[in-house]
C-alpha positions in Angstrom: 27.4 -5.6 -11.4 25.8 -2.4 -10.0 23.5 -0.2 -12.1 22.1 3.4 -11.3 18.8 3.6 -9.8 16.7 7.1 -10.4 13.6 7.5 -8.6 11.3 10.6 -9.2 11.0 11.9 -5.8 8.6 14.4 -7.0 6.2 11.6 -8.7 5.7 9.4 -5.9 4.7 12.8 -3.7 1.9 13.5 -6.3 0.8 10.3 -5.4 0.6 10.8 -2.4 -1.6 14.1 -2.7 -3.9 11.9 -4.8 -4.6 10.1 -2.2 -4.9 12.7 0.1 -7.6 13.9 -2.0 -9.3 10.5 -2.0 -8.3 10.3 1.5 -11.1 13.6 2.3 -13.3 12.4 -0.4 -13.9 9.1 1.0 -14.0 10.7 4.9 -16.1 13.4 3.8 -19.0 10.4 2.5 -18.0 8.2 5.8 -19.2 11.4 7.7 -22.2 11.8 6.2 -25.8 10.8 8.2 -28.3 8.3 7.2 -30.8 9.8 4.7 -33.7 10.6 7.2 -36.4 9.0 4.0 -35.9 5.4 5.0 -37.9 5.2 8.7 -40.3 3.2 9.7 -43.4 4.0 7.3 -41.5 5.7 4.9 -42.3 2.7 2.5 -45.7 1.8 3.1 -46.4 -0.2 6.5 -46.6 -3.8 5.3 -44.3 -6.1 7.0 -42.0 -5.9 3.9 -41.8 -2.1 3.3 -40.3 -1.9 6.8 -37.9 -4.9 6.3 -37.2 -3.5 2.7 -36.7 0.1 4.7 -34.9 -1.5 7.4 -32.6 -3.7 4.6 -32.0 -0.7 3.3 -30.6 1.4 6.3 -28.2 -0.9 7.0 -26.9 -1.1 4.0 -26.5 2.5 3.6 -24.5 2.0 7.4 -22.1 -0.6 5.6 -21.2 1.6 2.6 -20.8 4.6 5.1 -18.3 2.3 7.4 -17.0 1.1 3.7 -16.2 4.8 3.0 -14.0 5.6 6.6 -12.0 2.8 6.0 -11.1 3.8 2.7 -10.6 7.2 3.8 -8.2 5.9 6.2 -6.3 3.6 4.5 -5.6 6.1 1.6 -4.1 8.3 4.3 -1.4 5.8 5.5 -0.6 5.0 1.4 -0.1 8.6 1.7 1.7 8.7 4.3 4.0 5.6 3.2 4.6 7.2 0.1 5.9 10.3 1.8 8.3 8.4 3.6 9.6 6.4 0.7 10.0 9.8 -1.3 12.1 10.7 2.0 14.1 8.0 2.2 14.7 7.7 -1.3 15.8 12.0 -1.2 18.3 10.9 1.7 19.6 7.6 -0.2 20.5 9.9 -2.6 22.5 12.4 -0.9 24.1 10.5 0.9 25.4 8.1 -2.0 29.2 8.7 -2.2 30.3 9.6 -6.3 31.6 7.2 -8.4 35.4 7.3 -8.8 36.9 8.9 -11.6 
């Protein structure tokens, strides 16, 4: 049994473009520097205030790293989608027409 398969490569390429944009946005966030508001003494001189500032700084660093990783994953997904679209286009161009 055979079946026709229709693949909208234009939509696949549009999805790749959306992922490219997301990758750029995530990368921009991942390249931000840590806000200088969180430094020793910014929340007061107590040990608790210093610990809170340090913990907040570590969380910001983790968030920036996560943004960089999301950018990488979005970029890789876009590359994969473009490769899939190209492969479908090649397969379509090489397809043998059914007998008449």
